[in-house]
N, C-alpha and C positions, 0 to 999 in steps of 0.2 A: 503492498500499499503506499510506504512511505517511499519507495521509487515511483511509483507512479506521481503522484505529487511532486516530484522533483521534474521527473519530464516534462508535465505540465506547467511548470513553472517555467522552467526552461526553450520550454513552447511559444508563451506568454513573451515574453520577455525577448525573441527572435521575433513576432510578430507588431511587437512596437518599436523596435531596430528599423525593419522595413517600411512601417508609415510615416517615422519624422525622415527614413530615409526620401521618402516618396515627398512628403511635404519638400524638402529643402529642394530637392529638384523643383518642382512645382515654383516655386519663389526664387530660384535662379535663372529658369525661364524664363519667367514674368519679366527679369529683370532686364536679361539680355533681348528682350524684345519690345520694353520700352527705351533700351537705348537706342536700338534700331530704326524704329518709328519717328523718337521723339530726336533725331541726331541732328537735325539742321532747325533746331524749333529758336523761335526768335524773342528776344526780351521783348515783352508785354501782351506773350501768347501763352494758353494753358494748351496743355498736351494730353490727348485720351492714351495712356502708356497699356495699359490691358484689363482685366476684368470687367468689374460691372463698373462705373464713374458718370456724373452729369452736372451739367451746366444748372444753373439758376440765373435767365436772363433779365433784366429791365425790357421793359415792356416794348415792342416794337425793337430790340437788340438781336434776337433768336436768330442762328444759325446753327449748323449740321453740329455736331458733335454725339454720334452714337456708335462710333466704331472706332480700335485702334487706327493713331498716326493724323485723325483730325483734331484743328487747330482752330482756338476761337481768341479773341482779343477778350482779354481780362479785364477791360474795362467796358465791356456789351454786360457784365456779368454782377453780380452780385452776390454770387455764392457756389461752391465746387463742391461737389461731394463724389466718397469710392465708399464701398459696398464690400461685404466679403462676400465673399463667392464660395460655392464648394471645395474649388482647388486653391483657395487664398492668395489671390494673385492680383487681386484690385492695386492700380498708383495710375498715378497723375502726375503728373510735372507742373510747374506756375512758373515763369521768367519773369517777376515780379521786379521795379525799382523805389531805392530807396537814397537818401540822402546820404553820404558819408562826410561823419565831423569833421573828420581831417581838410577835406578837401571844399566841402558845401556843392563836389558834382553827386548827378545819378551815377549809381552802382548800379548793378543791377543785384538782384535776393533770389532762391530760390527756397521753390517750397515743393518737397512732394508729399504728398497725401499717400500714404502708408492703410491698405487695409479697409478697414471702418473708420471714417474721415470726415468731418464735415468743415469747410470754413467759409467766414461770412464776413465779407469787409464791411465797417464801418469807418472807413476812411469817407469822409464828407468833400462831396464832388463842387468845389470849389475854385474858381478862375483864380490863381495866384500863380502869375508869370514867372521868370527867373528874371533877375536885373543883375549885371555886375558894376563891382565897383569899377572905375576907368583913372582914376587919375594916383598916377606913381607916388605920388607923398598919401594913399589912402583915401579916408575918409572917417569924421565920431559917429558914431549911431549914438543918437541923444536920447534923452525920454519922452523928445515930442516933439511937434512938427516946430520947430523954431530955434535957431540959434540961441536962444534968453536960454534953452531946456537942460540941466547939466548931460553932461558926457557918461555914457553905460561904456564905451568898449570902443576902439580903437579898430575898423576894417583897413585891409594891406588891402590893395591892385590885383584884381580879378576874384574877391571874394564875390564868392553867389546867394544869393538872397532871394527869397520869394518874398513879391509884392501884396501887401492884403490889403490898402487902401491907399487912399490921399490928402493934401487937402484940396479945398475948391480949385482955389487957380493953380492944384497941380506943384506948385515950387517944392512943395515935402511928401516924402513917399514913406508911408508904414509898411516895414519888414519883420519877417521871421528870420535869426538866424537858424542853422540845419540845426545846432542844441537847443532850439526851441525859445533862446529869447527874440524878447519883441524892442523896438524901435521903430526912430525918425532917420533917416535920411535925406538929408537935399539932393532934388530930383536932376538936377544938373551935373550930378559924381554917377549915374546911375546911367547903363546901355540895358535897352530893354520897353518892352509898352508900358507904361506907365496909365494911360490913358485909358484902360479898361478896367483899372479898379474904381470902389467904387468910394466915396466924399465919407469922410471918417473925421472926425473930433482932432486936432492939434493934441491934447494931449492925454488921447486914447488909444492906450497899449495894451489894452483887456481881450486876446487875442487867445483863441486857444491853440493845443499844437498841434500841428498842422501834419496830415500825413498822406503819402501817396497809396494807392490800390493796392490794397491788402498787404498793408502793415499798419494798417487797427484793423486788429481782426476777433469776432467772433470764435471762436473752438471746442465741435464735444467731435469725440472719438469714443468707439467703442472697447471694449476688453482686451485682453488676450487671446490668441486663437484658441482653438482646443484640439487643432491640427501641431504636435511636438515638434519645433523646431521651426518655427514660422517666426517671422517679425512681430510684433505686437499693433494694434493698431493707434496712430498717431499720426503727427505731423514733423518730416523734417526740412531743416531751417539753415542753408547757408550765407554768408557773404563771404565775397573774395579776398583772398589774403592784404593783410595791414589794410581792411578798410572797418570802421565802425560807425556801426546803424543804432538808433534807437526805434523800437516798437513797442507795441502796446496789443495784449493779449489776453482778453476774456479781464481788460480794465486793469494789467499788472502789466509794471513800463520794463522792457526788458533793453540794457546794451549790452551787444556782440559783436564780436570780433571773432570770425570761427564759426560752427554747424553746433546746430541745437535741435532734439528730439524734444519734442512738445505732445503729453497728455493733459486732458479734459476727463477725468478717471466722476464719474458722480456719485456722490456720495449717499443722496438724500433728492429726493422732488426738489426740494428747493437752495439746495449746497453740491457744486461739485470742485473736488482738489483742480487743482493745475500743478501739475507735475516735472519741472525743467531739467532737466540732462542737459549736461555740458559734452561733447563727444569730442572737440578738436576747439585751442582758443583760450578767448575767453571770454565772461562775462560775466551779469551784474543783474539781479531782478531786483525790483523794488515794489514796493506799496506805499502808501501815503503811512505805514505803523513805521516801516523800514525795508532794510534793504541787507543781502546781502551780494560774496563777489564769490562765481562760483571757477572751481577748474579743470582742466578734466579731469573725467571719469567723476567729477561728484554730479548731484542732483541736486533740490529742493523742491518743495510743494507750499499753493497757497493754496485755503480755503475761498472757496468765490461762492458769492449771494446772488443764485439764477433765477430769484424769483421775478424780476421786472423782463417781461420778453426782450425790449429791446436799449439793455444793460447790463453790466457784468461789476459786479461791487467786491471788492477785493474786502474780505471781514479781519483778517493779521497780518502780521508782517514773514516773512518766508521764513519755512523750517531754516535751521540750523544744518549747513551742508553734509550730505551720505552720500557712499559710493552704492553707485550705480549698478546692478548685477550685471558682472554683466554677457553672461551666459545669453540673460534675456535678449539684448540689446548688439552681438555681436555679427550678428545676420541682417540688420536693415542695411537696405539700399541708397550705401551713399556713390557707390558710384553714378549715381543718375544727378548727383546734385554738380555745381559749378567746378571741383572738383576731387575727384574719387580717392576714398582716404578712407586706412582703417581706424575701425574705432577706438579709442583709445580706453586700456586696460587697464584695471588694480589691478598689480600684479601679486596682494597681499591674498586673494583671492583663491593662485592658484603655487603660492610657494611658502617653504615650510621657511621659517627664521633658521639662524645659525646657531645651534647648540653652545649652553651655556659650559658645557665642558671642552675640552680642548682637541675635539675628535672627530673624524669623520661621520656624517648622517648617515651614510651609509653602512657603517662599521655592524658588525654582527645580522647583517641580512642576509637571508637563506636567499636557496638559488630559488625557491617556488611562490615568493614575494613578491606582489604584483611591483613592475621597473619602478624605478627610483635613480634621479641625474641629481649632482652637485658639479661645483669646477673649483679650479685653483687658487693662487692668493689673486690673480689680477680682474679674479670675471668673467664673465663672459656677453657679449650683448644676444640681446633677445627682440627677435626681430618678426618679420611678418609673414615670414615663405621661406622656406630651405634654399636659402641665397643671399649671399652679400650683396644683392643688388635693392636687396628687400629693406625699408625701411625698420628702423630701431624702434621698437615697442617698452625697453626699457632694459634692466642689466638684471641678469641674476649673479648677486653679491658672491665672496667668499665664501664656501659652505653654506649656504645656501641650498635648499632644497628642494625637488620635485617631481612628482610622478609622471608618467608617461606614457602618452594616449597614443599617437602613434610615429611613424618613423618615415621614411625619402629618401632617395638621393638627389641629392639639389642639384640643384645647377652648376658647383664645381664640382661633381664626379661624384660626394665622401657624401657620407652617412652624412644626416641631420636629425633630430629630435623633435617632435609636437610635445607642448605641458598644456596647450591649451588651441582652441580658435584661432587660427592667427597670431599663435604663441610660438616661434621655434628657435629654435640652438645647433650649432655647429656641434656634432661629435666630436668636429679635434679641440675642443674648448672647453670638456665636461669628461667625467668620468660616470659608469652606470654601478650600478647594483642589482639583484633579483631577475624573476624571468623577464628580460628585452627579447630572448629570440622569438616570442609567443608579442612581442609585437606587434600591430600589423598594420600594412602598408595603406597607407592614407593618400589624398589627389594633392598635390601641392596647388596653393592661390596664384590665381592669375596678379600680375601684380595690378597697382592703383594710381 
């Protein structure tokens, strides 16, 4: 009887492994399809990648968006959504624009909706022309429309601002800087159209923060997929390298240079939890109650009031940063963003620290135990694939150790060990113990 129970257990494990592999293969196929059909997507467009997705258009602006490779202008739609399907492969990519804080110039911003997610634009449709400071000596930003108002900040030649109003005689223009500050500038120092701006009082600087399309959004997402190995539902977001932009998601302000994964998890009918995970770069998450800075591998959460259909109100400050679970996020389709990358990993989830005693962590291991590895005094680089051309994911320190989960012949012709998905180390810089003969061969990931 015990033997029968053992055989059934082994069979169930085998079935689970086959199901998980099928999920992973289906998602990889969807990512490859989306990368192909959206390869020449332009900034300002949304592209139907795979699975079941939908656009919700403003009245009179509907266009075809029913099959992979279809594109629409994002300014014609108020919302986009992706829906979970049987094969868990719904993907939709948006290429929006946001103002870089460093230059004031518009830069591309990539969104990818994964599995079950909806993105609803809240950006006001205002006529706010771009204006450029022209004098070589620059110009002063003032608290009102006239030389008698105090100086708020100097603006250098070439600074790009957005016009929001003007005096009746057109002599002074109210503007907003990329970081959200408002003020007034003499119209003679600006290039660009100012005649289209509404007339405003000289002392009026009370202008709400301006956002471009799909940079102030409501986000709703589903839960984790029942398909093991598939990415969770949510929205990926990436800025260009060396560009910092301001966004607002569910009423929470985000300042980001890099890539985020965003989830809005329903707690009850009146409240949701916005989870912000930083996959690359740096980010600050801010509510009226406080802010936190994130480093790669960290996430924070904010509870958000959902009772008003046209508003989202943060209820508290962001939680203290915690490490996200790498096994849950490593499959996210980051190759579909502006620049493909491997999700940052918290090595503490896979690596055991150096023993306190002055002995090898492999000392006394039996050959029947699961294979483990360690390294010498120089340490060893951990890379995203089996080869030195792959990016470094971290460093395995002296006498730190890890369990081996896979092996492959690397691009240099030598043996490489896998300790986690997209975390590899060269066999030439490590020593092993235990049963390493039975470690399975696994595919070498593609470069990103």
